[in-house]
C-alpha atoms as one frame of an Amber mdcrd trajectory, in Angstrom:
protein
   4.747 -62.451  70.834   3.683 -63.634  74.044   2.501 -67.035  74.639  -1.004
 -65.950  74.906  -0.564 -64.220  71.532   0.783 -67.297  70.030  -1.964 -69.267
  71.128  -4.634 -66.767  69.917  -3.192 -67.004  66.300  -2.716 -70.743  66.499
  -4.781 -72.607  63.639  -4.563 -75.888  65.202  -6.322 -74.619  68.723  -9.744
 -76.064  67.884  -8.283 -79.749  68.046  -7.506 -79.268  71.811 -11.322 -79.555
  72.570 -11.429 -82.973  70.920  -9.161 -84.545  73.646  -9.833 -85.604  76.996
  -7.487 -83.758  79.155  -7.505 -83.759  82.958  -8.006 -80.610  84.675  -4.872
 -78.943  86.190  -2.313 -81.125  84.194   0.035 -79.849  81.724   0.871 -83.118
  79.451   4.083 -83.014  77.935   4.378 -87.012  77.376   2.433 -87.349  74.271
   5.602 -88.610  72.796   5.268 -91.669  74.948   1.595 -91.975  75.127  -0.846
 -89.671  73.264  -3.990 -88.148  74.849  -7.270 -89.991  74.519  -9.687 -88.666
  71.577 -12.902 -87.854  73.177 -14.472 -89.885  70.398 -12.370 -93.018  71.247
 -14.754 -93.984  74.154 -17.735 -93.919  72.048 -16.178 -95.892  69.173 -14.957
 -98.701  71.690 -18.478 -98.697  73.166 -19.918 -99.158  69.811 -17.631-101.983
  68.913 -18.321-103.705  72.183 -21.962-103.173  72.791 -23.056-103.183  68.859
 -20.700-104.944  66.762 -19.330-107.618  69.342 -22.495-107.647  71.728 -24.990
-107.884  68.733 -23.205-108.766  65.519 -21.044-111.286  67.157 -18.963-113.090
  64.741 -20.681-111.545  61.624 -19.070-108.329  62.416 -15.845-109.611  60.840
 -17.556-108.977  57.496 -20.411-106.798  58.299 -18.453-104.132  60.661 -15.470
-104.150  58.424 -13.135-105.909  61.110 -11.413-107.990  58.483 -10.296-105.098
  56.591  -9.099-102.897  59.354  -5.208-103.417  59.267  -5.253-102.617  55.560
  -7.752 -99.689  55.696  -5.971 -98.123  58.785  -2.600 -99.001  57.233  -3.409
 -96.843  54.136  -4.584 -94.064  56.227  -1.379 -94.089  58.203   0.573 -94.008
  54.803  -1.002 -90.661  54.263   0.816 -89.215  57.006   4.267 -90.557  56.045
   4.402 -90.371  52.523   3.640 -94.078  51.505   1.336 -95.279  48.786  -2.020
 -97.445  49.149  -0.999-100.961  49.704   2.489-100.283  51.253   1.302 -99.980
  54.938  -0.407-102.286  57.265  -1.529-101.920  60.882  -0.529-104.854  62.697
   1.316-106.379  65.766   3.881-104.272  67.936   6.711-102.283  66.786   9.276
-104.923  68.056   7.507-107.611  66.292   7.334-105.349  62.971  11.159-104.636
  63.529  11.878-108.255  63.438   9.780-108.805  60.257  11.167-106.113  58.378
  14.839-107.014  59.342  14.356-110.436  58.164  12.831-109.134  54.890  15.534
-106.815  54.205  18.406-109.296  55.007  16.843-111.713  52.433  17.306-109.200
  49.719  21.231-109.480  50.009  21.804-113.004  51.352  25.518-112.642  50.508
  26.086-110.058  53.181  25.803-110.589  57.055  25.760-107.440  58.975  22.976
-105.360  60.506  24.332-101.635  60.996  22.775 -99.522  63.507  23.915 -96.781
  66.096  24.706 -97.000  69.683  21.931 -95.776  71.946  19.263 -96.728  69.605
  16.010 -97.783  71.278  16.630-101.118  72.937  13.769-103.104  71.335  15.563
-102.134  67.905  18.854-103.648  69.027  17.422-106.557  70.978  15.693-107.651
  67.805  18.707-107.902  66.055  20.423-109.976  68.742  17.602-112.486  68.366
  17.416-113.000  64.812  20.629-115.313  64.499  19.195-117.673  66.978  15.957
-117.920  65.244  16.868-117.891  61.741  19.952-120.041  61.965  21.807-117.395
  59.704  24.883-116.186  60.837  24.258-112.267  61.394  26.550-109.697  62.844
  25.311-106.639  64.663  27.557-103.559  64.177  26.985-100.618  66.628  28.580
 -97.466  65.918  28.416 -93.809  67.286  25.539 -91.883  65.903  27.556 -89.608
  63.724  29.591 -92.742  62.363  26.871 -94.328  60.528  27.270 -93.133  57.125
  30.959 -93.976  57.195  30.229 -97.438  58.283  28.245 -98.515  55.451  30.626
-101.199  53.809  30.174-103.847  51.449  29.560-106.142  54.240  26.376-104.443
  55.406  22.883-105.954  54.461  20.644-103.723  56.361  20.978-100.304  58.210
  18.415-100.061  61.086  17.865 -96.398  62.205  15.295 -94.373  64.173  14.367
 -91.495  62.443  13.769 -89.060  65.559  15.829 -90.362  68.429  13.765 -91.559
  71.550  16.112 -89.574  73.942  17.318 -86.686  72.495  14.784 -85.820  69.662
  17.734 -85.713  66.985  16.022 -86.105  63.595  18.035 -87.621  60.682  18.005
 -86.626  57.141  16.022 -89.597  55.919  16.452 -89.065  52.109  20.202 -88.516
  52.295  20.832 -91.466  54.763  18.533 -93.789  52.519  20.497 -92.858  49.532
  23.989 -93.616  51.085  22.760 -96.889  52.159  21.693 -97.734  48.711  24.707
 -96.601  47.011  26.547 -98.925  49.614  24.295-101.921  48.470  22.341-101.985
  51.713  18.595-101.771  52.498  17.298 -99.609  55.246  14.674 -99.982  58.003
  13.204 -96.714  59.478  11.610 -96.585  62.984   9.178 -93.738  62.760   7.818
 -94.317  66.318   8.781 -90.564  67.239   8.172 -89.304  63.772   4.611 -90.239
  62.471   2.333 -87.512  63.514   5.159 -85.298  64.655   7.154 -84.430  61.797
   6.969 -84.508  57.986   7.907 -87.755  56.686   8.028 -88.802  52.864   8.978
 -92.465  52.688   8.390 -92.621  48.938  10.265 -89.460  48.124  13.306 -90.695
  50.389  13.255 -94.232  48.599  12.768 -96.136  51.837  12.803 -99.885  51.801
  11.000-100.745  55.074   9.629 -98.657  58.102   7.806 -99.517  61.401   6.258
 -97.483  64.108   3.747 -97.523  66.928   0.065 -96.156  67.002   0.102 -94.982
  70.776   2.476 -91.856  70.751   1.512 -89.034  68.271  -1.151 -90.993  66.547
  -3.159 -91.115  69.924  -4.266 -94.939  69.608  -4.277 -95.743  73.239  -1.982
 -97.770  75.451  -0.725-100.619  73.612  -2.305 -99.781  70.271  -1.428-101.769
  67.309   1.866-100.780  65.486   2.326-100.164  61.593   4.661-101.497  59.105
   5.689-100.355  55.765   7.009-102.305  52.826   7.832-100.727  49.518   5.858
-102.224  46.552   9.178-103.005  44.836  10.157-105.360  47.749   6.788-106.968
  48.376   6.836-109.881  45.794  10.736-110.586  46.819  10.578-111.327  50.411
   9.074-114.351  52.293   7.758-113.482  55.756   9.749-114.649  58.628   6.608
-115.094  60.558   4.143-116.935  58.313   0.935-116.644  60.122  -2.543-117.352
  58.749  -3.593-113.863  58.356  -0.522-113.427  56.080  -1.639-116.264  53.798
  -2.930-115.533  50.298  -6.429-116.942  51.209  -6.531-117.197  55.148 -10.048
-118.906  55.015  -9.052-121.454  52.408  -7.156-123.337  55.539  -4.470-124.768
  53.191  -1.701-127.095  54.890   0.658-125.205  52.679   1.618-121.583  53.410
   1.167-119.135  50.459   2.049-115.565  51.112  -0.533-112.761  50.397   0.602
-111.093  47.222   0.846-107.513  48.782   1.842-105.895  52.203  -0.817-108.240
  53.736   1.697-110.948  53.690   3.376-109.203  56.668   0.419-109.795  58.828
   0.623-112.634  61.312  -2.328-113.473  63.552  -5.897-112.371  64.306  -6.216
-108.304  64.330  -7.019-107.025  67.911 -10.220-105.300  66.862 -10.883-103.129
  69.888  -7.072-101.668  69.549  -7.744-101.253  65.754 -10.899 -99.319  66.566
  -9.309 -96.866  69.086  -6.266 -96.293  66.603  -8.386 -95.569  63.758 -10.148
 -92.901  65.798  -6.821 -91.348  66.528  -5.588 -91.592  62.906  -8.757 -90.147
  61.610  -8.525 -87.229  63.823  -4.899 -86.598  62.631  -5.654 -86.723  58.995
  -8.114 -83.680  59.537  -4.702 -81.521  60.364  -2.232 -79.948  58.079   1.066
 -81.450  58.630   2.872 -78.165  57.856   0.930 -76.402  60.485   1.715 -79.247
  62.899   5.393 -79.025  62.408   5.342 -75.201  62.466   3.594 -75.246  65.690
   5.893 -78.087  67.147   8.890 -75.673  66.495   7.258 -72.852  68.076   6.400
 -74.805  71.259  10.010 -76.182  71.470  11.603 -72.935  70.684   9.595 -71.150
  73.414  10.577 -74.060  75.754  14.336 -73.924  75.152  14.517 -70.297  75.324
  12.634 -70.222  78.878  14.812 -72.929  80.031  18.223 -71.099  79.328  18.169
 -69.262  82.680  17.557 -72.707  84.547  20.379 -74.399  82.427  22.911 -71.590
  83.850  21.554 -71.638  87.511  20.974 -75.502  88.012  23.136 -77.252  85.736
  20.649 -78.438  83.120  22.310 -79.422  79.599  20.131 -79.255  76.454  20.390
 -82.806  75.028  18.445 -82.001  71.805  19.740 -80.339  68.818  19.484 -76.411
  68.714  19.284 -76.368  65.165  15.518 -76.745  64.319  15.829 -78.699  61.151
  17.318 -81.598  63.347  14.962 -81.548  66.112  11.957 -83.752  66.383   8.906
 -82.686  68.415  10.390 -83.184  71.786  13.147 -81.276  73.844  15.390 -83.100
  76.421  17.725 -82.004  78.991  20.389 -83.922  80.889  20.698 -83.448  84.810
  21.966 -85.832  87.449  18.913 -85.447  89.512  16.809 -86.059  86.550  14.559
 -88.710  87.889  13.755 -86.886  91.160  13.358 -83.676  89.352  10.479 -85.315
  86.836   8.767 -86.710  89.743   8.789 -83.356  91.420   7.319 -82.004  88.203
   4.716 -84.765  87.978   3.595 -84.084  91.426   2.863 -80.325  90.567   0.768
 -81.558  87.452   3.678 -81.241  84.630   3.827 -84.578  83.126   7.015 -85.287
  81.236   9.135 -88.469  81.567  12.686 -89.820  82.322  14.978 -91.920  80.432
  18.169 -93.456  82.029  20.771 -92.552  82.867  19.816 -88.688  83.236  17.526
 -87.510  80.763  14.305 -85.350  81.311  12.131 -85.785  78.340   9.492 -83.279
  77.383   7.024 -83.942  74.183   5.359 -81.320  72.278   1.994 -82.441  70.784
   0.771 -79.791  68.543  -2.857 -80.905  68.358  -3.319 -80.386  72.147  -0.428
 -78.546  73.587  -0.564 -74.730  74.105   2.218 -72.032  74.384   0.581 -70.825
  77.682   1.189 -74.385  79.061   4.633 -74.580  77.832   5.417 -71.182  79.491
   3.720 -72.544  82.725   5.696 -75.671  82.629   9.009 -73.888  82.705   7.684
 -71.814  85.619   7.097 -74.907  87.505  10.561 -76.148  86.837  11.951 -72.963
  88.406  10.006 -73.470  91.518  10.983 -77.154  91.910  14.613 -76.329  91.519
  14.722 -72.966  93.476  12.589 -74.593  96.419  14.553 -77.679  96.514  11.480
 -79.944  95.946  13.146 -82.367  93.750  15.106 -83.404  96.846  12.401 -85.189
  98.876  12.953 -88.819  99.425   9.742 -89.995  97.927  10.943 -88.521  94.437
  14.045 -90.554  94.369  12.334 -94.170  94.453  12.128 -95.538  91.200   8.925
 -96.637  89.829   8.537 -99.588  87.314   7.866 -97.229  84.509   9.682 -94.063
  84.319
C-alpha cells in the first residue's frame, strides 16, 4: 500500500485534528516532547482565570486540585496495566527514580547492589550514584552491557533498574521475562517507562513489576516539564518508608503533626504541593490518549517505523547511515534511530527544512513516531528531505555544526 492508502485506512487519523501542529512541519520528536493537545490551552486558561483567579484557595477543594495526583495517576495506570491506587502523578522522573530505588532497597537490606546497564538514560544512573551519600548506606552500582543484565543477577543484587524502551536505540525489553528473572534471583525491579507509556503496550500487573516511573511530557503530551508518574505495587506499599518524607506524603497532611506518618497507600510517595497548572495540562493529554485503542496505536507505530526503515535503506547504502534500532519489530519501541558520524549536523539540516527529530551524542539521529498525530505521508516526506540533505551536501554548512544547549 502507498503512504496515502495507509493513511486513508488509518483508524487513528481523526486524532490528528485534536493537536496544534505548525504548518509545514513534520514533527518526529514526540518521543522527546509531545505536541500540544488543542484542548490544553483552554484548560490552562480555565485554571488560571476561574479556578485560581476567582476560586483562589478554595479551588484546592472545589476544583479538585488536591485530588489531581491520585486522579491522574489512576488514569495513567489504565495505560500501563496498573490498578487503581498503584500510580501517582508527581514530581519529576529523576526524583521518582530516587524514591523508588530507595523503597526497593529497603525490601532487601542485606543486599548492597543496584544493577543496571551501560548506556542507560543518565538520570537513572546519576540517581544511583547519589543514594549512598544521602542515605549513609553502602550501595554498589553495577553496570553491565545491555545483553548481560540477566546473567548478572546474582545474590548480591538488591534492585534491577532498567529502561523498558531504550531512549537512544528504541530497543524494547521483555518486561515479563526480565521481571521474573529478577524475582527468581531475589531482587526487585524498577522500570523506567518514559519511552513506553502511550507508545507501546505495557502491563505492569501481568509482568509482576515492583516499581515503575515515567514522564508525562513525551507520548502522554502533558507539556514541557509536565509532572511525572510513579508506580508502586500494592503488595509493597505498606512495607516501605519513603526516603523523601514530605508533607503531602503524610497520612493527614492538614493535621500538621510534628511526627511524620506515611499515608497508607501510594500517596506516601508524594512529597510537596502538586504543580496545579502542570497537572491540568497533563490530564488533558492523558484523557485524550485514553480515547485511543492501544492495539491500534501499536499497529500504526510499527507501520510508520516499517515504512521509515524501508525507505531509508538506499540512504544507508549510499551515505553511511547505520540502523541503531532493532529490525525485529517485537523488540522495537515507537522510534527509529540511526548512527552517523555527522549526525548532529544532518539533524540540524533536517530541522531547517521543517523535519524535526533530535540528536543524542555521540552519533544518534532519533526519529519518534507518535501514532495519534503522525501520518505515513509525513514519514515518506521526511525520508525525501533526508535524501536531499545528503545528496546536496546541505548538512556540511558551518552553522549546522554549532552545538546548541539542547540537542
